[in-house]
C-alpha positions in Angstrom: 5.1 -2.7 6.1 3.1 0.1 7.7 0.3 -1.1 9.9 -3.2 0.4 9.4 -3.9 0.0 13.1 -3.1 2.6 15.8 0.3 1.8 17.3 1.0 1.3 21.0 3.6 4.0 21.7 3.6 3.8 25.5 5.0 1.1 27.8 4.0 1.9 31.4 6.9 0.2 33.1 9.4 1.0 30.4 8.4 4.6 30.0 8.5 5.1 33.7 11.9 3.5 33.9 13.1 5.7 31.1 11.5 8.8 32.6 13.2 8.4 35.9 16.5 7.5 34.2 16.4 10.6 31.9 15.3 12.9 34.7 18.1 11.6 36.9 20.5 12.2 34.1 19.4 15.8 33.7 19.2 16.3 37.5 22.8 15.0 37.9 24.1 17.5 35.3 22.3 20.4 36.9 23.6 19.3 40.3 27.2 19.3 39.0 26.6 22.7 37.4 25.4 24.2 40.6 28.1 22.6 42.7 30.8 23.9 40.4 29.5 27.5 40.3 28.2 27.8 43.8 30.5 25.5 45.7 33.8 26.2 43.9 33.5 29.8 42.6 31.1 31.1 45.3 28.6 32.2 42.6 25.3 33.6 44.0 22.9 30.6 44.3 19.8 32.7 43.5 21.2 33.6 40.0 21.9 29.9 39.3 18.5 28.7 40.4 16.3 31.5 39.2 18.0 32.8 36.1 20.1 29.9 34.7 18.0 26.9 35.6 14.7 28.0 34.1 16.0 28.7 30.6 18.1 25.6 30.6 15.1 23.5 31.6 13.0 25.1 28.8 15.5 24.0 26.3 15.1 20.4 27.5 11.3 20.7 27.3 11.4 22.0 23.7 13.9 19.4 22.6 12.2 16.4 24.2 8.8 17.4 22.8 10.3 17.4 19.3 12.0 14.1 19.8 8.8 12.6 21.1 7.0 13.7 17.9 9.8 12.3 15.8 9.4 8.9 17.6 5.7 8.9 17.0 6.3 9.7 13.3 8.9 6.9 12.9 6.5 4.5 14.6 3.7 5.4 12.1 6.0 5.1 9.2 7.5 1.7 10.1 4.4 0.2 11.7 6.4 -0.6 14.8 5.3 0.1 18.3 8.7 -0.5 19.9 10.3 2.7 18.6 12.2 4.4 21.4 12.5 8.2 21.3 15.9 9.8 21.2 16.7 11.1 24.8 17.6 14.7 25.0 19.0 16.6 27.9 21.8 18.8 29.2 25.2 17.9 27.9 27.5 16.7 30.7 31.0 17.3 29.5 30.5 20.8 27.9 28.3 21.9 30.8 30.9 21.1 33.4 33.6 22.4 31.0 31.8 25.7 30.5 31.3 26.1 34.2 34.9 25.3 35.0 36.7 27.0 32.1 34.4 29.9 31.1 31.7 30.9 33.6 33.6 30.5 36.8 36.8 32.2 35.6 34.8 35.0 34.0 32.9 35.6 37.2 36.2 36.1 39.1 37.5 38.4 36.3 34.3 40.6 36.4 34.8 40.9 40.2 38.5 41.8 39.7 37.4 44.5 37.2 35.5 46.2 40.0 31.9 44.9 39.7 30.2 43.9 42.8 29.1 40.3 43.3 25.6 40.7 41.9 26.7 42.7 38.9 29.5 40.2 38.1 27.0 37.3 38.4 24.6 39.0 35.9 27.4 39.7 33.5 28.5 36.1 33.8 24.9 35.0 33.2 24.8 37.1 30.0 28.1 35.6 28.9 26.6 32.1 29.4 23.5 33.0 27.3 25.7 34.4 24.6 27.8 31.2 24.6 24.6 29.2 24.0 23.6 31.4 21.1 27.0 31.1 19.5 27.0 27.3 19.9 23.4 27.0 18.7 24.1 29.0 15.5 27.2 26.8 14.9 25.3 23.6 15.4 22.5 24.9 13.1 25.0 25.6 10.3 26.7 22.2 10.7 23.5 20.2 11.0 23.2 19.7 7.2 26.6 18.0 7.0 25.7 15.3 9.6 24.6 12.5 7.3 27.7 12.8 5.1 30.0 12.6 8.2 28.1 9.6 9.3 28.8 7.8 6.0 32.4 8.9 5.9 33.5 7.8 9.3 33.7 4.0 10.2 31.3 2.7 12.8 34.3 1.9 15.1 35.2 5.6 15.0 31.7 6.8 15.7 30.8 4.3 18.4 34.4 4.1 19.8 34.6 7.8 20.4 31.3 7.8 22.2 32.2 4.8 24.2 35.4 6.6 25.3 33.3 9.5 26.6 30.9 7.1 28.3 33.6 5.0 30.0 36.0 7.7 31.1 33.8 10.7 31.9 30.2 9.7 32.2 31.2 6.5 33.9 34.4 7.0 35.9 33.7 10.4 37.4 30.2 9.4 38.7 31.5 6.1 40.1 33.9 8.1 42.2 30.8 9.9 43.6 29.2 6.5 44.1 32.2 5.3 46.2 32.5 8.4 48.2 29.3 7.3 50.0 29.8 3.6 49.4 26.9 2.0 51.3 24.4 4.4 49.6 26.0 4.6 46.2 27.1 1.0 45.7 23.8 -0.4 46.8 21.9 2.0 44.5 24.2 1.0 41.6 23.7 -2.7 42.4 19.9 -2.3 42.2 20.2 -0.6 38.9 22.4 -3.3 37.5 20.1 -6.0 38.9 16.9 -4.6 37.5 18.1 -3.1 34.2 21.2 -5.0 33.1 20.3 -8.5 34.6 16.6 -8.0 34.0 15.8 -9.0 37.6 12.2 -8.6 38.7 11.7 -6.2 41.7 8.8 -6.6 44.2 5.6 -5.2 42.7 7.4 -4.8 39.4 8.4 -1.3 40.4 10.7 0.3 37.7 14.3 -0.4 38.6 15.6 3.2 38.3 12.8 4.5 40.6 13.4 1.7 43.1 17.2 2.4 43.1 16.7 6.1 43.7 14.1 5.6 46.5 16.3 3.0 48.2 19.4 5.2 47.9 17.5 8.2 49.4 16.2 6.0 52.2 19.7 4.7 53.0 21.2 8.2 52.8 18.8 9.9 55.1 18.4 7.0 57.6 22.1 6.1 57.9 23.4 9.7 57.6 22.3 11.0 61.0 23.8 7.9 62.6 27.2 8.6 61.0 27.0 5.5 58.8 26.7 7.2 55.4 30.1 8.6 55.3 31.6 11.9 56.5 29.9 14.0 53.8 26.3 13.7 55.0 24.2 16.8 54.8 20.9 17.1 56.5 18.2 18.7 54.3 17.6 22.3 54.9 14.4 24.3 54.5 13.0 24.2 51.0 12.9 27.6 49.2 10.0 28.4 46.9 11.5 29.7 43.6 9.2 30.7 40.8 10.9 32.1 37.6 9.3 32.2 34.2 11.9 31.9 31.4 11.1 34.7 29.0 13.0 35.7 25.9 15.5 38.4 26.6 18.2 40.3 24.7 20.6 39.9 27.7 22.8 37.6 25.5 23.6 40.7 23.3 25.3 42.2 26.3 27.4 39.1 26.7 28.5 38.7 23.1 31.6 40.9 23.4 32.6 39.0 26.5 32.6 35.7 24.6 35.5 36.7 22.3 38.3 35.6 24.6 36.5 32.3 25.2 35.6 31.5 21.5 38.5 28.9 21.3 36.6 27.0 24.0 33.0 27.8 23.0 33.3 26.9 19.4 34.8 23.4 19.9 32.1 22.7 22.5 29.5 23.3 19.8 31.4 21.3 17.2 31.8 18.4 19.6 28.0 18.3 20.1 27.5 18.0 16.3 29.8 15.1 16.3 28.1 13.7 19.3 24.8 14.0 17.7 26.0 12.1 14.7 27.4 9.4 17.0 24.2 9.0 19.0 22.1 8.8 15.8 24.3 6.0 14.6 24.0 4.4 18.1 20.2 4.5 17.8 20.3 3.2 14.3 22.3 0.2 15.4 19.7 -0.4 18.1 17.0 -0.4 15.5 15.6 3.1 15.3 16.6 4.9 12.1 16.3 8.6 12.7 17.4 11.3 10.3 20.8 12.6 11.4 19.9 16.1 10.1 16.6 16.2 12.1 18.4 15.1 15.3 21.0 17.8 14.8 18.6 20.5 13.9 16.5 19.8 17.0 19.5 20.0 19.4 20.6 23.3 17.7 17.1 24.7 18.0 16.6 23.7 21.6 20.0 25.2 22.5 19.0 28.5 20.9 15.8 28.5 22.8 17.6 27.9 26.0 20.1 30.6 25.4 17.5 33.1 24.4 15.6 32.5 27.6 18.5 32.5 30.0 19.9 29.1 29.8 23.7 28.5 30.2 23.9 24.8 29.3 23.4 23.4 25.8 21.1 20.5 25.1 22.1 17.4 23.2 20.8 14.0 22.4 22.0 11.7 25.0 24.2 8.7 24.1 22.1 6.2 26.0 19.3 5.6 23.6 20.0 1.9 23.4 20.0 1.7 27.2 16.6 3.4 27.3 15.4 0.9 24.7 16.6 -1.9 26.9 14.6 -0.4 29.7 11.5 -0.8 27.5 11.0 2.9 27.0 9.0 4.1 24.0 8.0 7.6 23.2 6.3 8.5 26.5 9.4 8.9 28.6 10.7 11.9 26.7 7.3 13.6 26.8 7.2 13.1 30.6 10.8 14.2 31.1 10.4 17.3 29.0 7.3 18.4 30.9 8.8 17.5 34.3 12.1 19.3 33.7 10.5 22.3 32.0 8.0 22.9 34.8 10.7 22.2 37.4 12.7 25.1 36.1 9.7 27.4 36.3 8.4 26.4 39.7 11.7 25.7 41.3 11.4 22.1 42.3 14.4 21.2 40.2 16.6 23.3 42.4 15.0 21.8 45.5 15.8 18.3 44.2 19.4 19.3 43.4 19.7 20.4 47.1 17.9 17.3 48.4 19.2 14.3 46.3 22.9 13.5 46.9 25.1 12.9 43.9 25.8 9.3 45.3 22.1 8.5 44.5 22.1 10.2 41.1 25.5 8.9 39.8 24.7 5.2 39.4 22.3 6.0 36.5 25.2 7.5 34.6 27.4 4.6 35.5 24.9 2.2 34.0 24.5 4.2 30.8 28.3 4.3 30.4 28.5 0.5 30.7 25.8 -0.1 28.2 27.2 2.2 25.6 30.7 0.9 25.9 29.5 -2.7 25.5 27.5 -1.6 22.4 30.5 -0.1 20.8 32.1 -3.6 20.7 28.9 -5.5 19.8 27.8 -3.2 17.0 31.2 -2.7 15.4 32.7 -5.4 13.2 34.6 -7.9 15.3 37.8 -7.1 13.4 37.6 -3.5 14.5 37.6 -4.3 18.2 41.2 -3.1 18.5 40.2 0.2 16.8 37.5 0.7 19.4 40.0 0.1 22.2 42.6 2.5 20.6 40.0 5.2 20.7 39.9 5.2 24.5 43.4 6.5 25.1 42.7 10.2 24.3 39.7 10.1 26.7 42.0 8.6 29.5 44.3 11.6 28.9 41.4 14.0 29.2 40.3 12.4 32.5 43.8 12.7 33.9 44.1 16.3 32.8 40.7 17.1 34.5 41.8 15.5 37.8 45.3 16.9 37.8 44.0 20.4 37.0 42.0 20.4 40.2 43.7 22.8 42.5 42.7 20.5 45.4 45.2 17.9 44.0 47.8 20.0 42.3 48.2 23.7 43.1 47.7 26.0 40.1 51.3 27.3 40.2 52.7 23.8 40.3 50.4 22.7 37.5 51.7 25.6 35.3 55.3 24.6 36.1 54.7 21.0 35.2 53.2 22.1 31.9 56.4 23.8 30.8 59.1 21.7 32.5 61.5 20.3 30.0 64.1 18.7 32.2 63.3 15.3 30.8 62.4 16.3 27.3 58.9 17.3 26.4 56.8 17.9 29.6 54.8 14.8 30.5 51.9 16.8 31.9 51.9 18.9 28.8 51.7 15.8 26.6 48.8 14.5 28.7 46.9 17.8 28.4 47.5 18.0 24.7 46.6 14.4 24.1 43.3 14.9 26.0 42.3 18.2 24.4 39.7 17.6 21.6 39.6 14.0 22.6 36.3 13.2 21.0 37.6 14.1 17.5 40.9 12.5 18.3 39.2 9.2 19.3 37.3 9.2 16.0 40.5 9.8 14.0 42.5 7.1 15.8 39.7 4.5 15.5 39.1 5.4 11.9 42.8 5.2 11.1 43.2 1.8 12.6 39.9 0.5 11.2 41.1 1.5 7.7 44.4 -0.3 8.2 42.6 -3.4 9.3 40.4 -3.3 6.2 43.5 -2.8 4.0 42.4 0.7 2.9 45.6 2.6 3.2 44.4 5.6 1.2 41.6 6.1 3.8 44.1 5.6 6.6 46.5 8.2 5.1 43.6 10.7 4.5 42.6 10.3 8.2 46.1 10.9 9.4 46.5 14.0 7.3 43.2 15.3 8.6 44.6 14.7 12.1 47.7 16.7 11.2 45.7 19.7 10.0 43.4 19.7 13.0 46.4 19.4 15.3 48.2 22.3 13.7 45.4 24.7 14.7 44.7 23.2 18.1 41.3 21.7 17.2 42.7 18.5 18.6 45.8 18.2 20.8 45.6 21.9 21.7 48.6 23.0 23.7 46.5 25.5 25.5 45.5 24.1 29.0 41.9 25.0 28.3 41.8 23.4 24.9 41.6 26.6 22.9 42.4 26.9 19.2 45.1 29.1 17.8 47.2 30.1 14.8 50.4 27.9 15.0 52.8 30.8 14.1 51.7 32.6 17.2 53.0 29.9 19.5 56.4 30.0 21.2 58.6 28.0 23.5 57.5 24.6 24.8 54.0 25.1 23.4 55.3 25.5 19.9 57.5 22.4 20.2 54.6 20.3 21.4 52.2 21.5 18.6 54.7 21.0 15.8 55.9 17.6 17.2 52.3 16.3 17.4 51.5 17.6 13.9 54.7 16.1 12.4 53.9 12.8 14.0 50.6 12.5 12.1 52.3 13.7 8.8 55.3 11.4 9.1 53.1 8.4 9.9 51.0 9.2 6.8 54.1 9.1 4.7 55.2 5.8 6.2 51.8 4.2 5.6 51.8 5.5 2.0 55.2 3.8 1.5 54.1 0.6 3.1 51.1 0.4 0.9 53.3 0.2 -2.2 54.6 -3.3 -1.2 52.9 -6.5 -2.1 50.5 -7.9 0.5 51.5 -11.6 1.2 47.8 -12.3 2.1 46.5 -11.9 -1.4 49.5 -11.3 -3.6 48.5 -7.7 -4.6 49.7 -4.3 -3.5 48.0 -3.2 -0.4 47.0 0.1 -2.0 44.8 -1.9 -4.5 42.4 -2.8 -1.7 40.8 0.7 -2.1 
C-alpha cells in the first residue's frame, strides 16, 4: 500500500557508509586504470588525468543521478522508506581488460607507426572514446531484451555467474593487494568486516567504511616512513591542480576506424555488461527492491554514451553490490552524494590526487567485502537444491583468473606464454585450455549453472537447449574463444591447434546435449515417468 506521507529516503549513517563504499569502489577502479596505463605502458599521466578521467567521472555522475531518481520513485510507489538505490560506477573487469588488451597495446602500435608520444596518446584516447560509443550503442539496443533474459535464465545462473565474478576477480585480485601491505590492508579489511558484516559498533558510531579507510591511511603513512608498512611504501608527492571540464567532442569519430581490429574484444565487453545489468537487477530484486530491468540497462547505456562523448574511456555499469549497500543501511542519498563527488572530482582534479595519495591496500578491502557478500547471497537466494549449480558456475571464472595472472609478462615471458598456448606434446595445450575456458566466463558460468539447475529440476529439454546454445556460442568464440584476448571469429578461418580447441569444445557441448536427450527417454525411478515428461 502506498503511504500518503512523505517517505524518509535518507539514512545519515547508512548513506554515508554507502557513499564512502561506492566512492572507494570507483576510486579503486580509476586507480587500477591509471596504474595499468601509466605504470605498465608508460602512458602520459596528464592525458589520463585531464582527458580520460573527467569524461569517465561525468558518466558516473549522470548514471548515479538517474538511479537516485529511480529509487525515490520506487519508494513513492511502494510506500517504503528503506529502498536502496542501485549503485552505479565504473566497471572493473572491462575497464582493466580495455586498458590491458586495447588501450595499452594500441598506444604502443601508434608509437611504432611513427607517432610521437603525445600524438599516440591522443589517438589512443580517441580509440577509447570510440570504444565507449560502440559499447553504449550495443547496450542501448540490447536493453529491451533484458526482462526476457531474466525470466529465461534460472536464478542460480544469474546469481552464480555474478558470484563467480565477485569471488575470483573483485575479491581475489584485491585481496592480493591487501596482503602485499599486510598490516595496513588486513587491519583495514578487518574493520570493514567488523563494522559492516558483524554489525559491530564503532566509537562515535562513525560509518565503518569511513573508519576503515581513515585507519588504513593513518597506518600506511605512520608506519611507512619507519619501514614497517612493507617495501612498496611511497611518500606522497606534491599535489597537482588539474582542472578539466568534460565537454562533448567528436574526437570519437577519429577513433572509430581504429576500433575495427578490436571489435572482437569491445563488443563482448558491451554484451557482458548487459548480462551483468540483468544479474544485478535480479540481485536487487532478491534483496527487496524491484527495479525495472529495462530501465536499469537503459541508464547504464545512456551514461556510457555520455562518458564516451565527453572523453571517457571506461564504461559505467550498475554495481553488483546493491544488497551489500542495503545491509550498510544506505538508501537513495548515497548515490546522489557519490555522483556529485565523483563528477566534480573529475572536473576539479581531486580524484586524480586521491588516486595518487590513497594506496590500493586501503581501497581494496571494500571490494573484498562486496565480493564476500555477493557470493553468500548467491547461495542464500537460490533454491537450496541449486547450490551445486552455483558452485559449478565458479570454474570458468577460476580459469579466467589463472589466464590473467599467467598472461602477466612479469610471471611468464610473452614468448613463453605463446609457446605454451600452442604446445601439443601432451595432447591439447593445457594453457590453451585454461585460456579458452576462461574467455567469455560470465556467459559460460550462466550456461553451466543453468544446465545443471535444469538437470536438478528434471527439465532435460531446458538442459539440452542450454547446451546447444553453449555449442553455438563456442563455435564463434563468444565463449571459450581460442584467441588469447578473447576475440570472436568465424570458425572456418581457424587453423592448427586453435581450430582443434574450438571444434573440440563445440563438439563437447553438442555430444553432451545428445547424451542428455537419450537419457531423458528412460523412466525415472523417482516417479515412474520418463524424465522428459517433467517439462
